[in-house]
ZASE-867820 format. One record per atom (N, C-alpha, C, O): residue number from 1; residue in three letters; atom name; x, y, z. Coordinates in steps of 0.2 Angstrom, whole numbers, plus 2048, in hexadecimal, padded with zeros to 3 digits. Layout:
# residues N
{nr NUM | rest ALA | atom CA | X X | Y Y | Z Z} $
...
# end
This chain:
# residues 70
{nr 1 | rest MET | atom N | X DCC | Y A23 | Z B34} $
{nr 1 | rest MET | atom CA | X DD0 | Y A27 | Z B36} $
{nr 1 | rest MET | atom C | X DD6 | Y A24 | Z B39} $
{nr 1 | rest MET | atom O | X DD5 | Y A20 | Z B3D} $
{nr 2 | rest THR | atom N | X DDD | Y A25 | Z B38} $
{nr 2 | rest THR | atom CA | X DE2 | Y A23 | Z B3C} $
{nr 2 | rest THR | atom C | X DE4 | Y A27 | Z B41} $
{nr 2 | rest THR | atom O | X DE3 | Y A2D | Z B40} $
{nr 3 | rest ARG | atom N | X DE7 | Y A25 | Z B47} $
{nr 3 | rest ARG | atom CA | X DEA | Y A29 | Z B4C} $
{nr 3 | rest ARG | atom C | X DF0 | Y A2B | Z B4B} $
{nr 3 | rest ARG | atom O | X DF5 | Y A27 | Z B49} $
{nr 4 | rest THR | atom N | X DF2 | Y A31 | Z B4D} $
{nr 4 | rest THR | atom CA | X DF9 | Y A34 | Z B4B} $
{nr 4 | rest THR | atom C | X DFB | Y A34 | Z B53} $
{nr 4 | rest THR | atom O | X DF8 | Y A37 | Z B58} $
{nr 5 | rest SER | atom N | X E03 | Y A32 | Z B53} $
{nr 5 | rest SER | atom CA | X E06 | Y A31 | Z B5A} $
{nr 5 | rest SER | atom C | X E08 | Y A39 | Z B5C} $
{nr 5 | rest SER | atom O | X E09 | Y A3E | Z B58} $
{nr 6 | rest LYS | atom N | X E08 | Y A3A | Z B62} $
{nr 6 | rest LYS | atom CA | X E0A | Y A40 | Z B64} $
{nr 6 | rest LYS | atom C | X E11 | Y A42 | Z B62} $
{nr 6 | rest LYS | atom O | X E13 | Y A48 | Z B61} $
{nr 7 | rest THR | atom N | X E16 | Y A3E | Z B61} $
{nr 7 | rest THR | atom CA | X E1B | Y A3F | Z B5E} $
{nr 7 | rest THR | atom C | X E1B | Y A42 | Z B57} $
{nr 7 | rest THR | atom O | X E1F | Y A47 | Z B56} $
{nr 8 | rest ALA | atom N | X E17 | Y A3F | Z B53} $
{nr 8 | rest ALA | atom CA | X E15 | Y A41 | Z B4C} $
{nr 8 | rest ALA | atom C | X E13 | Y A49 | Z B4C} $
{nr 8 | rest ALA | atom O | X E15 | Y A4D | Z B48} $
{nr 9 | rest MET | atom N | X E0D | Y A49 | Z B51} $
{nr 9 | rest MET | atom CA | X E0B | Y A50 | Z B51} $
{nr 9 | rest MET | atom C | X E10 | Y A55 | Z B53} $
{nr 9 | rest MET | atom O | X E11 | Y A5A | Z B50} $
{nr 10 | rest ARG | atom N | X E15 | Y A53 | Z B59} $
{nr 10 | rest ARG | atom CA | X E19 | Y A58 | Z B5B} $
{nr 10 | rest ARG | atom C | X E1D | Y A59 | Z B55} $
{nr 10 | rest ARG | atom O | X E1E | Y A5F | Z B53} $
{nr 11 | rest ASN | atom N | X E20 | Y A55 | Z B51} $
{nr 11 | rest ASN | atom CA | X E25 | Y A56 | Z B4C} $
{nr 11 | rest ASN | atom C | X E21 | Y A5B | Z B46} $
{nr 11 | rest ASN | atom O | X E25 | Y A5E | Z B42} $
{nr 12 | rest ALA | atom N | X E1C | Y A5A | Z B45} $
{nr 12 | rest ALA | atom CA | X E18 | Y A5E | Z B40} $
{nr 12 | rest ALA | atom C | X E17 | Y A65 | Z B43} $
{nr 12 | rest ALA | atom O | X E19 | Y A69 | Z B3F} $
{nr 13 | rest VAL | atom N | X E15 | Y A66 | Z B49} $
{nr 13 | rest VAL | atom CA | X E15 | Y A6D | Z B4C} $
{nr 13 | rest VAL | atom C | X E1C | Y A6F | Z B4C} $
{nr 13 | rest VAL | atom O | X E1D | Y A75 | Z B4B} $
{nr 14 | rest ASN | atom N | X E21 | Y A6C | Z B4D} $
{nr 14 | rest ASN | atom CA | X E27 | Y A6F | Z B4E} $
{nr 14 | rest ASN | atom C | X E2B | Y A71 | Z B46} $
{nr 14 | rest ASN | atom O | X E2F | Y A76 | Z B46} $
{nr 15 | rest LYS | atom N | X E28 | Y A6D | Z B41} $
{nr 15 | rest LYS | atom CA | X E2A | Y A70 | Z B3A} $
{nr 15 | rest LYS | atom C | X E26 | Y A77 | Z B39} $
{nr 15 | rest LYS | atom O | X E29 | Y A7C | Z B35} $
{nr 16 | rest VAL | atom N | X E20 | Y A77 | Z B3B} $
{nr 16 | rest VAL | atom CA | X E1C | Y A7D | Z B3A} $
{nr 16 | rest VAL | atom C | X E20 | Y A83 | Z B3D} $
{nr 16 | rest VAL | atom O | X E20 | Y A88 | Z B3B} $
{nr 17 | rest PHE | atom N | X E23 | Y A81 | Z B43} $
{nr 17 | rest PHE | atom CA | X E27 | Y A87 | Z B47} $
{nr 17 | rest PHE | atom C | X E2D | Y A89 | Z B44} $
{nr 17 | rest PHE | atom O | X E30 | Y A8E | Z B45} $
{nr 18 | rest ALA | atom N | X E30 | Y A84 | Z B41} $
{nr 18 | rest ALA | atom CA | X E37 | Y A85 | Z B3D} $
{nr 18 | rest ALA | atom C | X E36 | Y A89 | Z B38} $
{nr 18 | rest ALA | atom O | X E3A | Y A8E | Z B36} $
{nr 19 | rest LEU | atom N | X E30 | Y A88 | Z B34} $
{nr 19 | rest LEU | atom CA | X E2E | Y A8E | Z B2E} $
{nr 19 | rest LEU | atom C | X E2D | Y A94 | Z B31} $
{nr 19 | rest LEU | atom O | X E2F | Y A99 | Z B2E} $
{nr 20 | rest VAL | atom N | X E2A | Y A95 | Z B37} $
{nr 20 | rest VAL | atom CA | X E28 | Y A9C | Z B39} $
{nr 20 | rest VAL | atom C | X E2E | Y A9F | Z B3B} $
{nr 20 | rest VAL | atom O | X E2E | Y AA5 | Z B3A} $
{nr 21 | rest ARG | atom N | X E33 | Y A9B | Z B3E} $
{nr 21 | rest ARG | atom CA | X E3A | Y A9E | Z B40} $
{nr 21 | rest ARG | atom C | X E3D | Y AA1 | Z B3A} $
{nr 21 | rest ARG | atom O | X E41 | Y AA6 | Z B3A} $
{nr 22 | rest ASN | atom N | X E3C | Y A9D | Z B34} $
{nr 22 | rest ASN | atom CA | X E3F | Y A9E | Z B2E} $
{nr 22 | rest ASN | atom C | X E3C | Y AA4 | Z B29} $
{nr 22 | rest ASN | atom O | X E3F | Y AA6 | Z B24} $
{nr 23 | rest GLY | atom N | X E36 | Y AA7 | Z B2D} $
{nr 23 | rest GLY | atom CA | X E33 | Y AAD | Z B29} $
{nr 23 | rest GLY | atom C | X E2C | Y AAC | Z B26} $
{nr 23 | rest GLY | atom O | X E29 | Y AB1 | Z B23} $
{nr 24 | rest HIS | atom N | X E2A | Y AA5 | Z B27} $
{nr 24 | rest HIS | atom CA | X E23 | Y AA4 | Z B24} $
{nr 24 | rest HIS | atom C | X E1E | Y AA6 | Z B29} $
{nr 24 | rest HIS | atom O | X E1F | Y AA5 | Z B2F} $
{nr 25 | rest SER | atom N | X E18 | Y AA8 | Z B27} $
{nr 25 | rest SER | atom CA | X E12 | Y AA9 | Z B2B} $
{nr 25 | rest SER | atom C | X E10 | Y AA3 | Z B2F} $
{nr 25 | rest SER | atom O | X E12 | Y A9D | Z B2C} $
{nr 26 | rest VAL | atom N | X E0D | Y AA3 | Z B33} $
{nr 26 | rest VAL | atom CA | X E0B | Y A9D | Z B37} $
{nr 26 | rest VAL | atom C | X E06 | Y A98 | Z B32} $
{nr 26 | rest VAL | atom O | X E06 | Y A92 | Z B30} $
{nr 27 | rest THR | atom N | X E01 | Y A9C | Z B30} $
{nr 27 | rest THR | atom CA | X DFC | Y A9A | Z B2A} $
{nr 27 | rest THR | atom C | X DFF | Y A97 | Z B24} $
{nr 27 | rest THR | atom O | X DFD | Y A92 | Z B22} $
{nr 28 | rest GLU | atom N | X E04 | Y A9A | Z B22} $
{nr 28 | rest GLU | atom CA | X E08 | Y A97 | Z B1B} $
{nr 28 | rest GLU | atom C | X E0C | Y A92 | Z B1E} $
{nr 28 | rest GLU | atom O | X E0D | Y A8D | Z B1A} $
{nr 29 | rest ALA | atom N | X E0F | Y A91 | Z B24} $
{nr 29 | rest ALA | atom CA | X E13 | Y A8B | Z B27} $
{nr 29 | rest ALA | atom C | X E0E | Y A85 | Z B28} $
{nr 29 | rest ALA | atom O | X E10 | Y A7F | Z B27} $
{nr 30 | rest ARG | atom N | X E09 | Y A87 | Z B2A} $
{nr 30 | rest ARG | atom CA | X E04 | Y A81 | Z B2C} $
{nr 30 | rest ARG | atom C | X E01 | Y A7E | Z B25} $
{nr 30 | rest ARG | atom O | X E01 | Y A78 | Z B24} $
{nr 31 | rest LYS | atom N | X E00 | Y A81 | Z B21} $
{nr 31 | rest LYS | atom CA | X DFE | Y A7F | Z B1A} $
{nr 31 | rest LYS | atom C | X E03 | Y A7C | Z B16} $
{nr 31 | rest LYS | atom O | X E01 | Y A77 | Z B12} $
{nr 32 | rest LEU | atom N | X E0A | Y A7E | Z B16} $
{nr 32 | rest LEU | atom CA | X E10 | Y A7B | Z B13} $
{nr 32 | rest LEU | atom C | X E11 | Y A73 | Z B17} $
{nr 32 | rest LEU | atom O | X E12 | Y A6E | Z B14} $
{nr 33 | rest VAL | atom N | X E10 | Y A73 | Z B1F} $
{nr 33 | rest VAL | atom CA | X E11 | Y A6D | Z B21} $
{nr 33 | rest VAL | atom C | X E0C | Y A69 | Z B20} $
{nr 33 | rest VAL | atom O | X E0D | Y A62 | Z B20} $
{nr 34 | rest ALA | atom N | X E05 | Y A6B | Z B20} $
{nr 34 | rest ALA | atom CA | X E00 | Y A67 | Z B1F} $
{nr 34 | rest ALA | atom C | X DFF | Y A64 | Z B18} $
{nr 34 | rest ALA | atom O | X DFD | Y A5E | Z B17} $
{nr 35 | rest LYS | atom N | X E02 | Y A67 | Z B13} $
{nr 35 | rest LYS | atom CA | X E02 | Y A64 | Z B0C} $
{nr 35 | rest LYS | atom C | X E08 | Y A60 | Z B0B} $
{nr 35 | rest LYS | atom O | X E08 | Y A5C | Z B06} $
{nr 36 | rest ASP | atom N | X E0D | Y A60 | Z B10} $
{nr 36 | rest ASP | atom CA | X E13 | Y A5B | Z B10} $
{nr 36 | rest ASP | atom C | X E10 | Y A55 | Z B14} $
{nr 36 | rest ASP | atom O | X E13 | Y A50 | Z B12} $
{nr 37 | rest LEU | atom N | X E0B | Y A56 | Z B19} $
{nr 37 | rest LEU | atom CA | X E09 | Y A50 | Z B1C} $
{nr 37 | rest LEU | atom C | X E05 | Y A4B | Z B17} $
{nr 37 | rest LEU | atom O | X E05 | Y A45 | Z B17} $
{nr 38 | rest GLY | atom N | X E00 | Y A4F | Z B13} $
{nr 38 | rest GLY | atom CA | X DFD | Y A4D | Z B0F} $
{nr 38 | rest GLY | atom C | X DF5 | Y A4C | Z B11} $
{nr 38 | rest GLY | atom O | X DF1 | Y A51 | Z B0E} $
{nr 39 | rest ASN | atom N | X DF3 | Y A49 | Z B15} $
{nr 39 | rest ASN | atom CA | X DEC | Y A48 | Z B16} $
{nr 39 | rest ASN | atom C | X DE9 | Y A4D | Z B1C} $
{nr 39 | rest ASN | atom O | X DE3 | Y A4C | Z B1D} $
{nr 40 | rest ILE | atom N | X DEC | Y A51 | Z B1E} $
{nr 40 | rest ILE | atom CA | X DE9 | Y A55 | Z B23} $
{nr 40 | rest ILE | atom C | X DEA | Y A5D | Z B21} $
{nr 40 | rest ILE | atom O | X DED | Y A5F | Z B1C} $
{nr 41 | rest VAL | atom N | X DE4 | Y A60 | Z B25} $
{nr 41 | rest VAL | atom CA | X DE3 | Y A68 | Z B23} $
{nr 41 | rest VAL | atom C | X DE7 | Y A6C | Z B28} $
{nr 41 | rest VAL | atom O | X DE9 | Y A69 | Z B2D} $
{nr 42 | rest ALA | atom N | X DE8 | Y A72 | Z B27} $
{nr 42 | rest ALA | atom CA | X DEC | Y A77 | Z B2A} $
{nr 42 | rest ALA | atom C | X DE9 | Y A77 | Z B31} $
{nr 42 | rest ALA | atom O | X DEE | Y A77 | Z B36} $
{nr 43 | rest GLY | atom N | X DE4 | Y A77 | Z B32} $
{nr 43 | rest GLY | atom CA | X DE0 | Y A78 | Z B38} $
{nr 43 | rest GLY | atom C | X DE1 | Y A72 | Z B3D} $
{nr 43 | rest GLY | atom O | X DE1 | Y A73 | Z B44} $
{nr 44 | rest THR | atom N | X DE3 | Y A6D | Z B3A} $
{nr 44 | rest THR | atom CA | X DE5 | Y A66 | Z B3E} $
{nr 44 | rest THR | atom C | X DEB | Y A68 | Z B42} $
{nr 44 | rest THR | atom O | X DEB | Y A66 | Z B48} $
{nr 45 | rest LEU | atom N | X DF0 | Y A6C | Z B3F} $
{nr 45 | rest LEU | atom CA | X DF6 | Y A6D | Z B41} $
{nr 45 | rest LEU | atom C | X DF6 | Y A72 | Z B48} $
{nr 45 | rest LEU | atom O | X DFA | Y A71 | Z B4D} $
{nr 46 | rest TRP | atom N | X DF1 | Y A77 | Z B47} $
{nr 46 | rest TRP | atom CA | X DEF | Y A7B | Z B4E} $
{nr 46 | rest TRP | atom C | X DEC | Y A77 | Z B53} $
{nr 46 | rest TRP | atom O | X DEE | Y A79 | Z B59} $
{nr 47 | rest ASN | atom N | X DE7 | Y A72 | Z B51} $
{nr 47 | rest ASN | atom CA | X DE4 | Y A6F | Z B57} $
{nr 47 | rest ASN | atom C | X DEA | Y A6A | Z B59} $
{nr 47 | rest ASN | atom O | X DEB | Y A6A | Z B5F} $
{nr 48 | rest TRP | atom N | X DEF | Y A67 | Z B56} $
{nr 48 | rest TRP | atom CA | X DF4 | Y A64 | Z B59} $
{nr 48 | rest TRP | atom C | X DF9 | Y A67 | Z B5D} $
{nr 48 | rest TRP | atom O | X DFB | Y A65 | Z B62} $
{nr 49 | rest GLN | atom N | X DFA | Y A6E | Z B5B} $
{nr 49 | rest GLN | atom CA | X DFE | Y A73 | Z B5F} $
{nr 49 | rest GLN | atom C | X DFA | Y A74 | Z B66} $
{nr 49 | rest GLN | atom O | X DFD | Y A75 | Z B6B} $
{nr 50 | rest ASN | atom N | X DF3 | Y A75 | Z B65} $
{nr 50 | rest ASN | atom CA | X DF0 | Y A77 | Z B6B} $
{nr 50 | rest ASN | atom C | X DF0 | Y A71 | Z B70} $
{nr 50 | rest ASN | atom O | X DF1 | Y A72 | Z B76} $
{nr 51 | rest ARG | atom N | X DEF | Y A6B | Z B6D} $
{nr 51 | rest ARG | atom CA | X DEE | Y A65 | Z B71} $
{nr 51 | rest ARG | atom C | X DF4 | Y A64 | Z B75} $
{nr 51 | rest ARG | atom O | X DF4 | Y A61 | Z B7B} $
{nr 52 | rest LEU | atom N | X DFA | Y A66 | Z B71} $
{nr 52 | rest LEU | atom CA | X E01 | Y A64 | Z B75} $
{nr 52 | rest LEU | atom C | X E03 | Y A6A | Z B79} $
{nr 52 | rest LEU | atom O | X E09 | Y A6A | Z B7C} $
{nr 53 | rest ASN | atom N | X E00 | Y A6F | Z B7A} $
{nr 53 | rest ASN | atom CA | X E01 | Y A76 | Z B7D} $
{nr 53 | rest ASN | atom C | X E08 | Y A78 | Z B7A} $
{nr 53 | rest ASN | atom O | X E0C | Y A7B | Z B7E} $
{nr 54 | rest MET | atom N | X E09 | Y A78 | Z B74} $
{nr 54 | rest MET | atom CA | X E0F | Y A7C | Z B71} $
{nr 54 | rest MET | atom C | X E0C | Y A83 | Z B6F} $
{nr 54 | rest MET | atom O | X E07 | Y A84 | Z B6C} $
{nr 55 | rest THR | atom N | X E11 | Y A88 | Z B70} $
{nr 55 | rest THR | atom CA | X E10 | Y A8E | Z B6E} $
{nr 55 | rest THR | atom C | X E14 | Y A90 | Z B68} $
{nr 55 | rest THR | atom O | X E1A | Y A8E | Z B67} $
{nr 56 | rest THR | atom N | X E11 | Y A94 | Z B63} $
{nr 56 | rest THR | atom CA | X E14 | Y A97 | Z B5D} $
{nr 56 | rest THR | atom C | X E19 | Y A9B | Z B5F} $
{nr 56 | rest THR | atom O | X E18 | Y A9F | Z B63} $
{nr 57 | rest PRO | atom N | X E1F | Y A9B | Z B5D} $
{nr 57 | rest PRO | atom CA | X E25 | Y AA0 | Z B5E} $
{nr 57 | rest PRO | atom C | X E23 | Y AA6 | Z B5C} $
{nr 57 | rest PRO | atom O | X E20 | Y AA7 | Z B57} $
{nr 58 | rest VAL | atom N | X E25 | Y AAB | Z B5F} $
{nr 58 | rest VAL | atom CA | X E24 | Y AB2 | Z B5D} $
{nr 58 | rest VAL | atom C | X E2A | Y AB5 | Z B59} $
{nr 58 | rest VAL | atom O | X E30 | Y AB5 | Z B5C} $
{nr 59 | rest MET | atom N | X E29 | Y AB7 | Z B54} $
{nr 59 | rest MET | atom CA | X E2F | Y AB9 | Z B50} $
{nr 59 | rest MET | atom C | X E2F | Y AC2 | Z B51} $
{nr 59 | rest MET | atom O | X E2A | Y AC5 | Z B50} $
{nr 60 | rest ASN | atom N | X E35 | Y AC4 | Z B53} $
{nr 60 | rest ASN | atom CA | X E36 | Y ACA | Z B52} $
{nr 60 | rest ASN | atom C | X E38 | Y ACE | Z B4C} $
{nr 60 | rest ASN | atom O | X E3E | Y ACE | Z B4A} $
{nr 61 | rest THR | atom N | X E33 | Y AD1 | Z B48} $
{nr 61 | rest THR | atom CA | X E35 | Y AD4 | Z B41} $
{nr 61 | rest THR | atom C | X E38 | Y ADA | Z B40} $
{nr 61 | rest THR | atom O | X E3A | Y ADD | Z B3B} $
{nr 62 | rest LYS | atom N | X E38 | Y ADD | Z B46} $
{nr 62 | rest LYS | atom CA | X E3B | Y AE5 | Z B46} $
{nr 62 | rest LYS | atom C | X E43 | Y AE4 | Z B43} $
{nr 62 | rest LYS | atom O | X E46 | Y ADF | Z B44} $
{nr 63 | rest ILE | atom N | X E44 | Y AEA | Z B40} $
{nr 63 | rest ILE | atom CA | X E4B | Y AEA | Z B3D} $
{nr 63 | rest ILE | atom C | X E50 | Y AED | Z B43} $
{nr 63 | rest ILE | atom O | X E4D | Y AF2 | Z B47} $
{nr 64 | rest ALA | atom N | X E55 | Y AEB | Z B44} $
{nr 64 | rest ALA | atom CA | X E5A | Y AEE | Z B49} $
{nr 64 | rest ALA | atom C | X E5C | Y AF5 | Z B46} $
{nr 64 | rest ALA | atom O | X E5E | Y AF6 | Z B40} $
{nr 65 | rest THR | atom N | X E5B | Y AFA | Z B4B} $
{nr 65 | rest THR | atom CA | X E5E | Y B00 | Z B49} $
{nr 65 | rest THR | atom C | X E64 | Y B02 | Z B4B} $
{nr 65 | rest THR | atom O | X E66 | Y B00 | Z B51} $
{nr 66 | rest SER | atom N | X E68 | Y B06 | Z B49} $
{nr 66 | rest SER | atom CA | X E6F | Y B08 | Z B4C} $
{nr 66 | rest SER | atom C | X E6D | Y B0F | Z B4F} $
{nr 66 | rest SER | atom O | X E69 | Y B12 | Z B4C} $
{nr 67 | rest SER | atom N | X E71 | Y B10 | Z B54} $
{nr 67 | rest SER | atom CA | X E70 | Y B16 | Z B58} $
{nr 67 | rest SER | atom C | X E75 | Y B1C | Z B54} $
{nr 67 | rest SER | atom O | X E75 | Y B21 | Z B56} $
{nr 68 | rest ASN | atom N | X E79 | Y B1A | Z B4F} $
{nr 68 | rest ASN | atom CA | X E7D | Y B1F | Z B4C} $
{nr 68 | rest ASN | atom C | X E7B | Y B20 | Z B45} $
{nr 68 | rest ASN | atom O | X E7F | Y B20 | Z B40} $
{nr 69 | rest ASN | atom N | X E75 | Y B20 | Z B43} $
{nr 69 | rest ASN | atom CA | X E72 | Y B22 | Z B3D} $
{nr 69 | rest ASN | atom C | X E74 | Y B29 | Z B3B} $
{nr 69 | rest ASN | atom O | X E74 | Y B2D | Z B3F} $
{nr 70 | rest THR | atom N | X E76 | Y B2A | Z B36} $
{nr 70 | rest THR | atom CA | X E78 | Y B31 | Z B34} $
{nr 70 | rest THR | atom C | X E75 | Y B33 | Z B2D} $
{nr 70 | rest THR | atom O | X E76 | Y B38 | Z B2B} $
# end
């Protein structure tokens, strides 16, 4: 098993966060990034995120409402 540098871990987790910001679910984003990286499973990304103390961005999905709705 090869070691992964902290920079590589951080870059992978940041890719997950970017996908989350673009509307993907966290699980879906982790699966996509894990598939791109090849040999890892989505759970590994969660472990890296936890080890690096990085928090998942919270997306507000509420639709803005207008006060002048008629």
